[in-house]
Steps between C-alpha positions, in 0.01 A plus 500: 500500500198721460208489258227756431262604229434838332392644172825359337418150598652265767835600648761267649805631688774228502794719590734335733374156472761223438462296172292320411238654727422808262449268206270270698294788638458679163399189313246421773350851474482483114320162534258660742428814303446318175455594132317816582741653725833690520777455752747772586827353648728716725841327503858585588642304210423387159318156533655328202342149587151668507482575133503150367252394755263783401525417123416137569165598671430778238594806703746791399704731706565858426755724703338811621630814684614459847681661780888477505608171627171322416398311181128511425322259257171498358370148441203436277347216291620487141232638259 
């Protein structure tokens, strides 16, 4: 797992991690970033269990362009 920050926000690459590690790491970063931040998730599959967890804490997920074989999500607080 890698994390870094750039002009898009905080990135987390959870590709290759076995469940539930991606979910745990993503939610931890979302909590650290807080309501003013954006998290870009680099994943190798659609994290179905993540979406209800995000909704519960007032965040949303938007699928964005990614390289073949990668799923990329932009997570942000609900307006």
